[in-house]
N, C-alpha and C positions, 0 to 999 in steps of 0.2 A: 395560465400556469400549467405546466406539464405535470400530470399525476401518474403514478404507477399503480396498477390495479392491486398489487400485493402490499404496497406501502402507501396507502392514501394519506397517511398522517406524516409522511416524511418531512415535509416542509416545516410543520409545527414542531416536530421533534428536534430537527436541526436548529431551529431558532431558540428553543428552550435551552438546549445544551450550550449553545454559543453564549447566551445571556448569562448562564451560570458561571462558565469559565472566565468570562470577561469580569464579572463581579469579583470572583475569587482572586484573579490576578491583580486587580486594582486594590483589593483589600489588603493583600500581602505586600504589595510593592509601594502602597500609598502614593500611587501616581496613575495618570490616565493610561489606559490600555492602548498600546500602539499596534495597529494592525500589521502583521508581518506580510512581506511580499511572498514568502516561501514557507512551506511546511513539509516535513518528511515523515512518512509512516514507515518506521523501521521494522525490519524482520529481526528476530532474536539473534544476538551475537554480533550485530553490527552497530548497535546503538551506543556503545561505550566510548569514552574519551572524546566526547564532543567538545569543540573548542569554545565553550561559553566564556564570556567576559567575566561574569560572576556567577554565583550559584543561581540556577534558574528556579522559577516557581514550579513546584511539583504537585500535581493534582491526581490522585488515584482515580481510575475510571469509576470506582464505586461511589465517588462523590459527585459524579456528573449524571444528571437526569437522562434516562434512556438506557443506561447500562446496569440497571438494577438486577437483571437476571444473572449477571456474572457473580453475584453473591451466593447463588444457589449451588446445590450439590451437583447439578448437571454441568457446571462449568468450573471444575477444579483448576486452579492456576497451574499452568504448564511451567515446569522448571525453566528458568531463564527468561520468562516472559513477564515483564514488569507491569504491564497494563497501566501505563501512566501517561498523562498529558503534561508536557513540560514547556514552559514559556520563559524566554530570557533574551539575551542579546549576544550576538557574535559580530565582532568588529564594529560595535556600536549600533548594529541594526537588529530589529526584533526578529525572532525566529521561534517556530513551534516544532517540537519533536513529539511524535506519538510513538511510545515505546511498547513493544510486545503486542503487535496488532492481533486482533481476533481472527481466528482461522475458521474456514467453513466446516472443518471436521469437528469442531467443538460443539458440545451439547447435542441433545437428541431431537430438539425442535429446529428444523432447518430454517423455518420462517423467522423465528426469534434470532437465530444466529446471523442470518443474512441481514436482518434489520439492524443489528449492532455493527456488523461490518460496514454497512452503508452509512450508519450514523457517524462513523469516524470522519468520513469526508464531508457529509452534510453539515456537520458541526463546523468544519473548517471553512466551507464556502459561505456559511452564514456569518462567520466572523469577518469575512471580507478577504480571506487569503486568496491570492490570484494564481499561485503556482503550487501544485501538490505533486510530490513524488511518492510513489508507493513502491516498496521493495519486497522481494520474495526470494527464498531459496528454492531452487528447482533442480529437476533431473534432466539430463540430456537425452534426446531421442535421435541424435545425429552423431555419427562417429567423428565428424570434423569439429564438433563442439565438445570441449573437454572440461574436466573439473578445474575450476579456477577462472573460467571465462566469465565475462560480464556481458549481458544481453539486454536489448531493448525490445519489449513486446510491442509488436505493431499490429497484431490482430489476435483474436481469440478463436479457438476451434472448440466446438462442443458437439460430441458425437459425430465428428467428421464434417460438421456444418460450420461454415464461416459465419461468425456472428456479425451481422450488419445492421444498419439502421433500417427499421421497418415500421416507423410510426411511433406515436406517443406511447403505445402499450407494448412496443417491441423492445429489443435489446440494442441500445446504441453500440456502435463499434468503437474500437480504439481510435479510429480515424477522427471520431467526433471529439476526442479529448486533446489531441496533440496540436501544439502550436509549433510551426516550423522553426521559429527563432529559439524555442526551448530545445528542440532537437539539435540545432546547430551549436548551441552552447554546450550541450552534453558531448557532442563529438569533438569539440575543441578541447575539452578537458580530457577526454579519453578516446582517441581515434580508433582504438581497437574494438570498441563496442560493436557487437553484431546485432542487426535487426532481425527478429525471428517471429514466426507464428507460435503462439503459446497454447497448449492444450489445457482447457479449463477442467481442473481436477480438484478434488477436495484435499489432496495431499500430494507430496512428490513420490509416494509409494504406489506402484502399480503391481499388478498380479504376477507379471513375469515377462520373459523375452517376447513371447507371442503377442502380448498386448502392446508392448513397446513397439514392435514391428508394425502393428496395425495403426498405431498413432502416427508413426513416421510416414506410413503410406498415405495418411490423410493430409500430410503436409506439416505436421507438428515438428518443431525443432526442440521444444522444451515442454516439460510437463511439471505441474506443481500445484501447490495450494494457492489457487488463483485469487488475485485481488480484483477479479472481474466486477463484483458489486461496488467496490470503491470507484473504479474507473467509470462504471455505468452511471454512478451518482454524479460524477464530474460532467459527463456528457449531457445528462439531463439538465444540470444547472446551466450549461452553455446554451441549451435550447431556449431557456427563458432569458437569454441575453445577459447572463451574468459573466463578468470578465474573469473567467477562470479556465485554466488548462492543466493538464497533468501528463505524467509519464509513468510507466510501470517498468522498473529496472529489476532484472533477474540476475541472480548469482548462482552459478552451476556448482552443485555440491556432490553430484553423483551421476550414475548412468541410468537413473530412473528406477531400476530395480536395486534396492539397497536396504541397509539397516540404519537405525538411528545413529549408530556409532560412525557410519560413513559420513553422515552430515556433520557430526561434531568434529571429526578429523579434518574435513575440508575447511570448516570455519577456523580451526586452529592453525592450519597451514596457510590459508589464503586470507584470513580475516583482516590482518593488518593492512594488506594491499587494498582490499575492498573498502575498509574504513577510510584509508587515505584518499581513495577515489571519491568517496562520498563527501569527505570534508572539503576537498578541492571543488567539487561540484556545488556544494552549499555556498561556499565563498563566491563562486562565479555567478550564482543566481540570486543571492540574497539582496 
């Protein structure tokens, strides 16, 4: 079993969380939990209007083991971030939505935060979900990538270094998570999606044009609150021969140097198109 030096208990935490949500779903639905083929971790603003057949089971993160720190004052709930696990059916097929994903900039303890970010995907893989999509709002570092564009992250850059697979204690790359059939399905749904290198950052706010230029020089096309821990979790699970793969989908809301209002404006203008894209992708993959 592959272990991570920072999270040696990740396997156990993922198993406990998966067992709890399974029990809660079965208790509320009075039926056996059906393992979904697909789960999506939604960024805020794009999770609404999901085409559920009926009302889904809704479980607040606070009811799931491993997320207890979210109840403390270090993790005040961000407006618009629901922090919910939802399970139900779309087109008669089981589906899981994670709403209001945890961001790396939350909380003062980086290890605790990364542990919870990772737990979102660890829980899903231990439930048996085979396809996981993680979504993020990002800033553009390239003039040819504009607000409203939809991107597919194909590699992470951290301090100018390409994050690659370097053994059990290293950082698996995005190449370790991607299944070519999954990418083909994505491109069939939306051919305009661009594949890009994504700068690993705690938020989509950077200090200024000088920093943006430096990131672009390193090869980054987008910068944002990265889902790298989520994708790393998927890659590690694949290493132990679990049948799981994932994609990280990015939605461009700004030119990287921005205000919160810029992001809100972009979601208001482009959100309906982005949600429509996600709904079509869900139906294609579910």
